[in-house]
N, C-alpha and C positions, 0 to 999 in steps of 0.2 A: 405365453408365449414369453420365450427366453430371445434375451439378445446384447449378449457378453460382449463384453468391448474388449479382453486383454488373454482374463483368460475363465476357461466352463471348470471349474469342478464339483463331478458330483460322489456323495458321496451315499452309498449301500449302508446297511450295518453288516457289520461282518458274524465271526464265532462267536457266541455270547461266551461267559466264564461258568465253570461249573455247576456252583450256585442255581445263579440264575436257569441253564441250560434244565438245571434238577426239577425246578419248580414252573419252566415252561409248558416241558415235558408233561407233569400232571397234571394239568389247566388246557395242554391240546390235548392229553387222552379228556376229560371234562369236556370238549367244547363234540368231539369228537360224538361221544355216544349222546352231549342234545341236536348233534346231529338229525343220527338216525334217530332218535323220538319225532324229531321235527317232519322232515322226510316221512313217517310210518301216518301218522297226522294230512300229513298234505292226502298221502294215495288215498288214507281217511276220506278225507274231502269229494276228494272226483269221485268216489264211490261214490256218495252221498249225491252230486250235482248229476252223475251219470242217473240214477234214481228218481231223480226230479225231474228228468226229463232237459238235463241241458244242457248245450254239445259245445262238446268243448273236442281241440284239436288232437291231433296226433304230438305234435311239437309241443303239444305243451302240455302231455302229461307222462312224457321226456326231456320234460327239462331237469337239471344237476340245480341246487344248489352250490352259493359257492363258497369253495371248502381252507377255511382263514390257515387253517395250520397250512396251507402250497407259498406264504411265505413265509416262509424258514428259509437259512441259507443251507444252502446245497442241493437245493428241490429242483428238479427241472422248471418248476416256472419262474423263479428267483433266475436261472440257467437264462432260461427266454427272457426272461424279461432285463439282464444285463447284457444281453446281447445286442435286444431289439435299443437297444436304447445307446448301447458303441453306431451301431449301423443309422441310428437316427442324425442322430453326429455327423458321423460324416458324411452323409449329404449334405446337414447343412452348411459341413467347409467347404462344401465339393461347388454348391450351387446356390445360396444364398448371399446375397452379396454383401446383405448386413452382420453377416460374421464371417466378414475376409479381417484377415490379418493377427485372430486367434489363438491362443496354442492352446496347445495339449496337456503342454508338457509343463509340470508345474515347477513352479521358481524354486530358483537352488538354498531356498532362506526353511523349504519345509524339508518335514522330515524321507530319511529315504525310505522310508516303509510302502510313500505310495508308489 
């Protein structure tokens, strides 16, 4: 729950420096490989459960695991998150009396790059 008084500022990680990007890339590759292995194990478990006579819904069978690689600058997920946050803030400013008088413009003492 958020109830700002004067200024609301949100920050989401931007583009990382080159060395960090290389490290993240290798970590994401490993994570993708582990996710693939996990999904194979999940499919095998589903087959075993069905062989034992367990009733599994189609929704459960088709469920996809969350891919943490989506939380990366420039991905569709992060774009949708940014748009959703902007929408939510505008909605609160227009509809919530507790948000009256809140500014979205940073004061002049913040760097102009914001």
